[in-house]
C-alpha positions in Angstrom: 145.9 276.9 55.4 145.2 274.4 57.9 143.5 275.6 61.4 145.5 275.1 64.5 144.2 273.2 67.5 142.7 276.0 69.4 140.6 276.8 66.4 139.4 273.4 66.0 138.5 273.2 69.7 136.6 276.4 69.5 134.7 275.1 66.3 133.8 271.9 68.0 132.4 274.0 71.1 130.4 276.0 68.6 128.9 272.9 67.2 127.9 271.4 70.6 126.4 274.7 71.6 124.3 274.7 67.9 122.8 271.4 68.9 121.7 272.8 72.5 120.5 276.1 70.8 118.1 273.8 68.4 116.9 272.0 71.6 115.7 275.1 73.1 114.3 275.9 69.7 112.2 272.7 70.0 110.9 273.7 73.2 109.9 277.3 72.0 107.9 275.5 69.1 106.2 273.4 71.8 105.3 276.5 73.6 103.9 278.0 70.3 101.6 274.8 69.8 100.6 275.1 73.3 99.7 278.8 73.2 98.7 279.1 69.6 101.0 282.1 69.0 103.3 281.5 66.2 104.3 285.2 65.7 108.0 284.6 67.0 110.4 285.6 64.1 112.9 282.8 65.1 110.2 280.3 64.8 107.9 281.4 61.9 109.9 284.0 60.0 110.5 282.7 56.4 114.3 283.5 56.9 114.4 281.9 60.7 117.3 280.1 59.9 119.4 283.3 59.5 117.9 284.7 62.5 118.8 281.7 64.9 122.3 282.2 66.5 123.7 279.1 64.7 122.5 280.4 61.5 124.6 283.5 61.9 127.7 281.6 62.9 127.9 279.5 60.1 127.1 282.3 57.4 130.5 283.9 58.9 132.4 280.6 59.5 135.0 280.6 56.8 136.3 277.3 55.3 140.1 276.9 55.1 140.3 273.4 53.0 138.3 272.2 50.2 137.1 269.4 52.4 135.7 271.4 54.9 133.8 273.8 52.3 131.7 270.3 51.5 130.9 269.9 55.3 129.7 273.2 55.8 127.6 273.2 52.7 125.7 270.2 53.8 125.3 271.7 57.3 124.0 274.6 55.8 121.5 273.1 53.7 120.1 270.9 56.5 120.1 273.7 59.0 117.6 275.5 56.3 115.8 272.5 55.7 115.0 271.7 59.7 113.8 275.2 60.0 111.5 275.5 56.9 110.3 271.8 58.0 109.5 273.2 61.4 107.8 276.4 60.4 105.4 274.2 58.1 104.8 271.7 60.5 104.1 274.4 63.1 101.7 276.2 61.1 99.7 273.2 60.1 99.3 272.3 63.8 98.1 275.4 64.6 95.8 275.7 61.7 94.6 271.9 62.3 95.6 270.9 58.9 98.4 268.6 60.1 99.3 265.2 58.3 101.6 262.4 59.6 103.6 263.5 56.7 104.6 266.7 58.4 105.9 265.1 61.3 107.8 262.5 59.4 109.4 265.0 57.0 110.4 267.3 60.3 111.9 264.1 62.0 114.1 263.4 58.6 115.3 267.1 58.6 116.2 267.0 62.3 118.2 263.8 61.8 119.8 265.1 58.7 121.1 268.3 60.5 122.5 266.4 63.3 124.2 263.9 61.0 125.8 266.7 59.0 126.9 268.3 62.0 128.3 265.0 63.5 130.2 264.4 60.0 131.8 267.7 60.3 132.8 267.1 64.0 134.4 263.7 63.0 136.4 265.7 60.3 137.8 267.8 62.7 138.4 265.5 65.5 140.5 263.8 62.7 142.5 266.7 62.2 142.8 267.4 65.8 144.2 264.1 66.5 146.9 264.6 63.9 148.2 267.8 65.7 151.2 268.1 67.5 150.6 268.0 71.2 153.6 270.2 72.3 153.0 273.0 69.5 149.4 272.9 68.5 150.5 272.7 64.9 149.5 270.2 62.3 152.1 267.0 62.6 153.8 265.0 60.5 150.9 262.4 59.9 148.7 265.2 58.7 151.2 266.4 56.2 151.9 262.8 55.1 148.4 262.3 54.4 147.5 265.5 52.5 150.5 266.1 50.5 149.7 264.6 47.5 146.3 266.0 47.4 148.0 269.7 48.1 150.7 269.2 45.4 147.8 268.6 42.8 145.7 271.3 44.2 148.4 273.8 44.2 148.0 274.4 40.4 148.2 277.0 38.8 150.5 277.8 41.4 153.6 275.3 42.2 154.1 274.0 45.8 157.4 274.4 47.5 158.7 272.8 50.7 160.7 274.6 53.4 162.4 272.6 56.0 163.6 274.4 59.0 165.9 273.4 61.7 166.7 275.4 64.8 170.4 276.0 64.8 172.4 274.4 68.1 169.1 273.4 69.7 170.7 270.8 71.8 172.9 274.0 73.4 169.5 275.4 74.3 168.4 272.2 76.1 171.8 271.9 77.9 172.0 275.6 79.1 168.3 276.4 80.2 166.9 272.8 80.2 164.1 271.0 78.4 161.4 273.1 79.9 162.6 276.2 78.4 163.4 274.2 75.3 159.7 273.4 75.0 158.9 277.4 75.6 161.3 278.0 72.4 159.4 275.3 70.6 155.9 276.4 71.4 157.0 280.0 70.8 158.2 279.5 67.5 155.3 277.3 66.2 153.1 280.3 67.3 155.3 282.6 65.7 155.1 280.5 62.3 151.4 280.5 62.7 151.3 284.4 63.0 154.1 284.9 60.2 152.9 282.4 57.6 150.4 284.0 55.1 147.4 282.6 53.4 149.5 280.4 50.8 151.6 279.1 53.4 150.9 276.3 56.0 153.4 275.4 58.8 153.7 272.0 60.5 155.7 270.7 63.2 157.7 267.5 61.6 159.5 266.3 64.7 162.3 267.2 67.3 163.5 270.9 66.6 162.3 270.5 62.6 159.4 272.3 61.3 158.3 272.5 57.6 156.4 275.2 55.8 154.5 274.4 52.6 154.5 277.2 50.2 152.5 278.1 47.2 154.0 280.2 44.9 154.3 281.4 41.2 157.9 281.1 40.5 161.2 279.7 42.2 162.1 283.2 43.2 159.0 284.2 45.1 159.1 280.9 47.2 162.9 281.5 48.1 161.9 285.0 49.1 159.0 283.5 51.4 161.6 281.1 52.7 164.4 283.8 53.8 161.6 285.9 55.0 160.6 283.3 57.4 164.3 282.7 58.4 164.7 286.3 58.8 161.6 287.1 61.0 162.8 284.0 63.3 166.3 285.5 63.7 165.2 289.0 64.7 162.5 288.1 66.9 163.7 287.0 70.4 161.8 284.4 72.6 160.7 285.4 76.3 160.8 283.0 79.0 160.5 283.4 82.6 164.2 284.3 83.1 164.9 286.5 80.2 165.0 286.2 76.4 166.4 283.8 74.1 167.7 284.5 70.5 167.7 281.6 68.2 168.1 281.0 64.4 167.3 278.4 62.0 168.7 277.0 58.7 166.4 276.4 56.1 166.2 274.4 52.8 163.8 275.1 49.9 162.8 273.1 47.1 160.0 272.9 44.5 157.9 269.8 44.4 157.3 268.2 41.1 154.0 266.8 39.8 153.7 263.4 41.2 156.6 263.3 43.8 156.2 261.8 47.1 156.7 263.6 50.1 159.8 261.8 50.9 161.7 262.4 47.9 160.9 266.4 48.0 161.6 266.2 51.7 164.8 264.5 51.0 166.1 267.2 48.7 165.0 270.0 51.1 167.0 268.1 53.8 170.0 268.1 51.4 170.0 272.0 51.1 169.2 272.4 54.7 172.3 270.3 55.5 174.4 272.1 53.1 173.4 275.2 55.1 174.5 273.9 58.4 177.8 272.7 56.9 178.4 276.3 55.6 177.8 278.2 58.5 174.2 278.1 59.8 171.6 280.8 60.1 170.8 280.8 56.3 168.2 279.8 53.6 169.2 277.5 50.6 167.5 276.6 47.8 168.0 273.2 45.8 167.0 273.2 42.2 166.1 270.7 39.5 169.4 269.8 38.9 170.4 269.2 42.4 172.4 272.5 42.9 172.1 274.2 45.9 172.7 278.1 46.5 172.3 280.5 49.2 169.0 282.7 49.3 170.6 286.2 50.1 167.9 288.7 49.0 164.7 289.4 51.2 161.7 291.3 50.6 160.9 294.1 53.2 159.0 292.4 56.3 155.8 294.3 56.7 155.0 295.4 60.4 152.4 292.9 60.9 154.8 290.1 60.6 157.2 291.5 63.2 154.9 291.0 66.2 156.1 288.1 68.3 153.1 285.7 69.2 154.4 283.3 71.8 152.5 280.0 72.6 
């Protein structure tokens, strides 16, 4: 699941604070040298890299994407090397056995750590720049760029695309104004983030259209996921300063076949969704490999955790 904009902002802040924390760590090392006291555990302990605040943060920081795992792995290794090298250098200085190589190695580990953190920040900023400004969800460009990889990595599950379109959204804007229309879009985005599960990722595709990428073992499981989301939207009102608004969506679900480009898969979902609009709205449709469109009528019971409205 791709992180939301607020999560990315918090991670970037944590990374900036980690650099600040290690400036303070360097100052502590200088003090140890000046005083000859190397007993402080955050400096000299064999596991000092786990004792520092950043070490605790990175050990508890979950990766959401395979690419992200690689960045965190490099940061963790660089962070450990930096602490080990610093401890070695400090001991050598205090014991008056230091060599130029001690300083050079410590310098290299410092630079490696900052480079690893910078690479991760660039990765996060690239994702952040592709977030939808209004809703904070990942946007169309991010889906365009990641879809082929998601399709390959979905195995052994299958990848499905659920296209959602808010029913009669123009009437919301006409009745309440575009400001309230934006409130509805932000609230729906926040709700989708709360209601989607670990194997589902929501995107703002444009206008009043949203997409949920679903990983599922079978067509029926994907259809039930689509129906669950549509049903939750219909049953949860959206508060605004003057009251509450109830909206419904019409959805189209299709399975992405190996090697299919996004526009082909999206075209099928759009065809199913359009059929749902033409036959009454407020429904979820499935289009199969033979282009047969059927209405999804069964829905699994909604667990209480998915009924809480989250308004953005």
